[in-house]
VEXDREN-2710 file (C-alpha; in Angstrom, 1 decimal):
% VEXDREN-2710
k/r/px/py/pz
1/MET/25.4/-23.1/-5.2
2/SER/22.0/-21.3/-5.2
3/ILE/21.3/-19.6/-8.6
4/LEU/20.6/-16.4/-6.6
5/ASN/24.3/-16.1/-5.7
6/ASP/25.0/-15.1/-9.4
7/SER/22.5/-12.5/-10.5
8/ALA/23.8/-12.4/-14.1
9/TYR/23.5/-16.2/-14.4
10/TYR/20.1/-16.1/-12.8
11/LEU/18.9/-13.5/-15.4
12/GLU/20.3/-15.6/-18.2
13/ALA/18.5/-18.7/-16.9
14/TYR/15.2/-16.8/-16.4
15/GLU/15.4/-15.4/-19.9
16/GLU/15.9/-19.0/-21.2
17/PHE/12.8/-20.1/-19.4
18/SER/10.8/-17.1/-20.6
19/SER/11.8/-17.6/-24.2
20/ARG/10.4/-21.2/-24.0
21/TYR/7.3/-20.4/-21.9
22/ASP/4.2/-20.8/-23.9
23/LYS/1.1/-19.2/-22.3
24/CYS/-2.4/-19.8/-23.6
25/SER/-2.5/-16.0/-23.9
26/THR/0.3/-13.8/-25.0
27/ILE/1.7/-11.3/-22.4
28/GLY/0.2/-8.6/-24.6
29/ASP/-3.3/-10.2/-24.4
30/LEU/-2.9/-10.6/-20.6
31/THR/-1.9/-7.0/-20.2
32/GLU/-4.9/-5.8/-22.2
33/LEU/-7.5/-8.2/-21.0
34/VAL/-6.5/-8.9/-17.4
35/PHE/-4.2/-6.0/-16.2
36/VAL/-6.4/-3.3/-17.7
37/LYS/-9.6/-4.7/-16.2
38/SER/-8.1/-5.7/-12.8
39/VAL/-5.7/-2.8/-12.3
40/VAL/-6.0/0.2/-14.6
41/GLU/-9.8/0.3/-14.4
42/LYS/-10.0/-0.6/-10.7
43/ILE/-7.6/1.8/-9.0
44/LYS/-9.7/4.1/-6.9
45/THR/-8.2/7.5/-6.8
46/LYS/-8.9/11.1/-8.0
47/ASP/-5.2/11.7/-8.5
48/THR/-4.0/12.2/-12.1
49/LYS/-0.4/11.5/-11.0
50/ILE/0.2/8.1/-9.5
51/ARG/3.1/6.3/-7.9
52/MET/4.0/2.7/-8.8
53/LEU/6.5/0.3/-7.3
54/GLY/8.0/-2.6/-9.3
55/ILE/9.7/-5.3/-7.2
56/GLY/12.0/-7.5/-9.2
57/SER/11.3/-5.6/-12.4
58/SER/14.0/-7.4/-14.3
59/SER/14.6/-5.9/-17.8
60/GLY/11.2/-4.1/-17.7
61/ARG/9.7/-6.1/-20.5
62/ILE/6.4/-6.7/-18.7
63/GLU/6.5/-3.5/-16.6
64/ILE/6.8/-1.3/-19.6
65/MET/3.6/-2.7/-21.0
66/PHE/1.9/-2.1/-17.6
67/ILE/3.1/1.6/-17.7
68/LYS/1.7/2.1/-21.2
69/ARG/-1.7/0.9/-20.1
70/LEU/-1.7/3.0/-16.9
71/LEU/-0.8/6.1/-18.9
72/ASN/-4.1/5.8/-20.8
73/ARG/-5.8/6.8/-17.6
74/PHE/-3.1/8.5/-15.5
75/PRO/-1.0/11.2/-17.4
76/ILE/1.9/11.3/-15.0
77/ILE/3.6/8.3/-13.3
78/GLU/6.4/8.1/-10.8
79/ASN/7.8/4.6/-10.9
80/THR/10.2/3.1/-8.4
81/VAL/12.1/0.1/-9.7
82/VAL/13.7/-2.4/-7.3
83/GLU/15.9/-4.9/-9.1
84/PRO/19.1/-6.6/-7.8
85/SER/20.6/-7.3/-11.2
86/ALA/22.7/-4.4/-12.6
87/LYS/22.5/-6.0/-16.0
88/ALA/18.7/-6.2/-16.0
89/THR/18.5/-2.6/-14.7
90/ALA/20.8/-1.4/-17.5
91/GLU/18.6/-3.2/-20.1
92/TYR/15.5/-1.6/-18.6
93/GLN/17.0/1.9/-18.7
94/SER/18.1/1.3/-22.3
95/SER/14.6/0.2/-23.4
96/ILE/12.9/3.3/-22.1
97/LYS/15.5/5.9/-23.2
98/GLY/13.6/8.8/-24.8
99/MET/10.3/7.0/-24.5
100/TRP/8.4/9.2/-22.0
101/LYS/8.7/12.7/-20.5
102/ASN/5.8/12.1/-18.2
103/VAL/7.2/9.0/-16.4
104/GLU/9.7/9.6/-13.7
105/PHE/11.9/6.7/-12.7
106/SER/13.7/6.0/-9.4
107/TRP/16.2/3.1/-9.4
108/PHE/17.1/0.9/-6.5
109/ASN/19.8/-1.7/-7.5
110/GLY/19.3/-4.2/-4.7
111/THR/17.0/-6.7/-3.1
112/PHE/13.5/-6.0/-1.8
113/GLN/14.8/-6.6/1.7
114/LYS/17.5/-3.9/1.4
115/PHE/14.9/-1.6/-0.1
116/ARG/12.5/-2.2/2.8
117/GLU/15.3/-1.7/5.3
118/GLN/16.3/1.6/3.7
119/LEU/12.7/2.9/3.8
120/GLU/12.3/1.9/7.4
121/SER/15.6/3.3/8.6
122/ALA/14.8/6.6/6.9
123/GLY/11.3/6.7/8.4
124/ASN/10.0/6.9/4.8
125/ASN/6.2/6.1/4.8
126/GLN/5.7/6.6/1.1
127/THR/2.7/4.8/-0.4
128/PHE/2.0/3.6/-3.9
129/HIS/-1.1/3.4/-6.1
130/HIS/0.2/0.2/-7.8
131/ILE/2.7/-2.3/-6.6
132/SER/3.7/-5.2/-8.9
133/LEU/5.7/-8.4/-8.2
134/VAL/6.0/-10.5/-11.3
135/ASP/7.9/-13.8/-10.6
136/SER/9.6/-12.2/-7.6
137/ILE/7.6/-13.1/-4.5
138/TYR/9.8/-16.2/-4.2
139/TYR/12.8/-14.2/-3.1
140/VAL/11.4/-12.2/-0.2
141/ASP/12.8/-13.1/3.2
142/LYS/9.6/-13.3/5.2
143/LEU/6.5/-14.0/3.1
144/LYS/3.8/-13.0/5.6
145/GLU/5.6/-9.9/7.0
146/ASP/6.6/-8.7/3.6
147/ILE/3.1/-9.1/2.0
148/VAL/1.6/-7.2/5.0
149/PHE/4.3/-4.5/4.7
150/MET/3.6/-4.0/1.0
151/TYR/-0.2/-3.9/1.6
152/ASP/0.5/-1.2/4.2
153/ARG/2.4/0.7/1.5
154/LEU/-0.6/0.7/-0.8
155/GLU/-2.6/3.9/-1.2
156/GLN/-6.2/3.6/-0.2
157/GLY/-7.9/2.3/-3.4
158/GLY/-4.5/1.1/-4.7
159/ILE/-3.9/-2.4/-6.2
160/MET/-1.0/-4.8/-5.8
161/LEU/-0.4/-7.5/-8.3
162/ILE/1.5/-10.7/-7.3
163/SER/2.2/-13.0/-10.2
164/VAL/3.2/-16.4/-8.8
165/GLU/3.4/-20.0/-9.7
166/SER/0.2/-22.0/-9.2
167/ASP/0.3/-24.8/-6.7
168/GLN/-0.3/-27.0/-9.7
169/GLY/2.9/-25.8/-11.4
170/SER/5.7/-28.2/-11.8
171/MET/8.5/-25.9/-10.4
172/TYR/6.5/-25.8/-7.2
173/LYS/6.3/-29.6/-7.2
174/ILE/10.1/-29.9/-7.8
175/LYS/10.7/-27.7/-4.7
176/GLN/8.2/-29.8/-2.7
177/ARG/9.9/-33.0/-3.7
178/TYR/13.5/-31.8/-3.4
179/PRO/13.5/-29.0/-0.9
180/ASN/17.3/-29.2/-0.2
181/LEU/18.2/-28.3/-3.7
182/SER/17.1/-24.7/-3.2
183/SER/17.0/-24.2/0.5
184/GLU/17.7/-20.5/0.2
185/ILE/14.5/-19.9/-1.8
186/ASN/11.1/-19.9/-0.2
187/LEU/8.7/-22.7/-1.2
188/VAL/5.9/-20.3/-2.5
189/SER/2.9/-20.8/-4.7
190/SER/-0.4/-18.9/-4.9
191/THR/-1.7/-21.1/-2.0
192/GLU/0.8/-19.6/0.4
193/VAL/0.1/-16.0/-0.8
194/ILE/-3.6/-16.5/-0.5
195/ASP/-3.3/-18.0/3.0
196/VAL/-1.5/-14.8/4.1
197/CYS/-4.3/-12.7/2.6
198/LYS/-7.0/-14.7/4.3
199/ALA/-5.2/-14.6/7.7
200/HIS/-4.9/-10.8/7.6
201/GLN/-8.3/-10.2/5.9
202/ILE/-6.6/-8.7/2.9
203/PRO/-9.1/-8.7/-0.1
204/PHE/-8.0/-10.3/-3.3
205/HIS/-9.1/-12.0/-6.5
206/LEU/-7.2/-14.5/-8.6
207/HIS/-6.8/-15.1/-12.3
208/ARG/-5.1/-18.4/-13.4
209/GLU/-3.2/-18.5/-16.7
210/GLU/-2.3/-21.9/-18.0
211/GLY/1.2/-22.3/-19.5
212/TYR/3.8/-24.8/-20.4
213/VAL/7.2/-25.5/-21.7
214/ASP/7.7/-28.0/-24.6
215/ILE/10.4/-30.4/-23.4
216/THR/9.8/-33.1/-26.1
217/GLU/13.3/-32.7/-27.5
218/LEU/15.1/-31.8/-24.2
219/PHE/17.1/-33.9/-21.7
220/SER/17.1/-36.9/-24.1
221/SER/20.9/-37.8/-23.8
222/LYS/23.5/-38.1/-21.1
223/SER/25.1/-34.9/-22.1
224/ILE/23.4/-31.5/-21.7
225/THR/23.4/-28.4/-23.9
226/ARG/23.9/-24.9/-22.5
227/ASN/20.3/-24.1/-23.1
228/GLU/19.1/-27.2/-21.3
229/GLN/21.5/-26.4/-18.4
230/LEU/20.1/-22.9/-18.0
231/LEU/16.5/-24.2/-18.1
232/LEU/17.1/-27.0/-15.6
233/ASP/19.1/-24.7/-13.3
234/PHE/16.2/-22.3/-13.3
235/TRP/13.7/-25.0/-12.4
236/VAL/15.8/-26.4/-9.5
237/GLN/17.2/-23.0/-8.6
238/MET/20.8/-24.4/-8.4
239/LYS/23.7/-23.2/-10.6
240/ASN/25.4/-26.0/-12.6
241/PHE/23.0/-28.6/-11.1
242/LYS/24.2/-31.5/-13.2
243/GLU/27.8/-30.9/-12.3
244/ASN/27.2/-30.6/-8.6
245/VAL/25.0/-33.5/-7.8
246/PRO/25.5/-37.3/-8.1
247/GLU/24.5/-38.7/-11.5
248/SER/21.8/-40.8/-9.8
249/LEU/20.1/-37.7/-8.4
250/TYR/20.4/-35.8/-11.7
251/GLU/18.7/-38.8/-13.5
252/GLU/16.0/-39.0/-10.8
253/VAL/15.2/-35.3/-11.1
254/ILE/15.0/-35.5/-14.9
255/ALA/12.7/-38.5/-14.6
256/PHE/10.5/-36.6/-12.2
257/ILE/10.3/-33.6/-14.6
258/LYS/9.2/-35.9/-17.4
259/CYS/6.7/-37.9/-15.3
260/PRO/2.9/-37.2/-15.3
261/ALA/3.1/-35.3/-12.1
262/CYS/5.0/-32.5/-13.9
263/SER/4.5/-33.0/-17.6
264/GLU/1.7/-34.1/-19.9
265/LYS/1.7/-35.6/-23.3
266/LEU/-0.5/-33.8/-25.8
267/GLU/-0.5/-34.1/-29.6
268/GLY/2.8/-35.8/-29.6
269/LYS/4.5/-33.3/-27.4
270/LEU/5.7/-33.5/-23.8
271/ARG/4.7/-30.3/-22.0
272/PHE/6.1/-29.2/-18.6
273/ARG/3.3/-27.5/-16.7
274/ALA/4.0/-23.9/-15.7
275/ASP/0.6/-22.4/-14.7
276/THR/0.7/-18.9/-13.3
277/ASP/-1.7/-17.3/-10.9
278/MET/-2.2/-13.5/-10.9
279/ILE/-3.3/-12.3/-7.5
280/PHE/-4.9/-8.8/-7.4
281/ILE/-5.0/-7.2/-3.9
282/GLN/-7.0/-4.0/-3.5
283/LYS/-6.9/-1.7/-0.5
END
């Protein structure tokens, strides 16, 4: 079963991955050094009140940092949050309770596709000064059409951020090698996003952030811990992967995860590569 069919389990698996994900820069550093320079300082508008759209905002951990930086320039923000997980939305709402009086939130508990359908059926042509998709572009139904749709919804001078796995990332390589494990999920890396931008003459620039997960002590026995299961299921995008595939396939996938194509040995550690590309699109 695809991991997407159980949003609570997906969120738990994503959080397991996030807790182990070691970037060369902390998310705070990235927000300050990259987001501020590429989004906050580059949005071209005379408006003091801006509209932003978060697609797949999860629990808001990253988006809240974005809002804090944007408030340094724009005193009033309307933020629309699109998130299919009710649990993640509740965590987000709890995190911001009493935090701001000058940030207005609208909540859409559903997929981006349903959100888009609602806008189109209502004839709603609202535009946004900033749109962010952090680790969520994989789950849109039609990559080309949806990127173009979101670009059309940018205000003139607005900026969209798509944070997506690099084509050198190991999750992407797993999907390439075993496409049937997660057939419901698009095979997407920064390459596919950039190809859409080039085909439609959408201007962009890219920032690559190296990252990895230390797997030195993981997947070393025939049994599997709960944390190992969550991490593996997130990487292959299948719930209870070990229980639902032949033992030979499980062992083959683990061997592939540990092989030089996906992981590197450095200073006595085995590190699973998880590079992220941040693609900034300005209208």
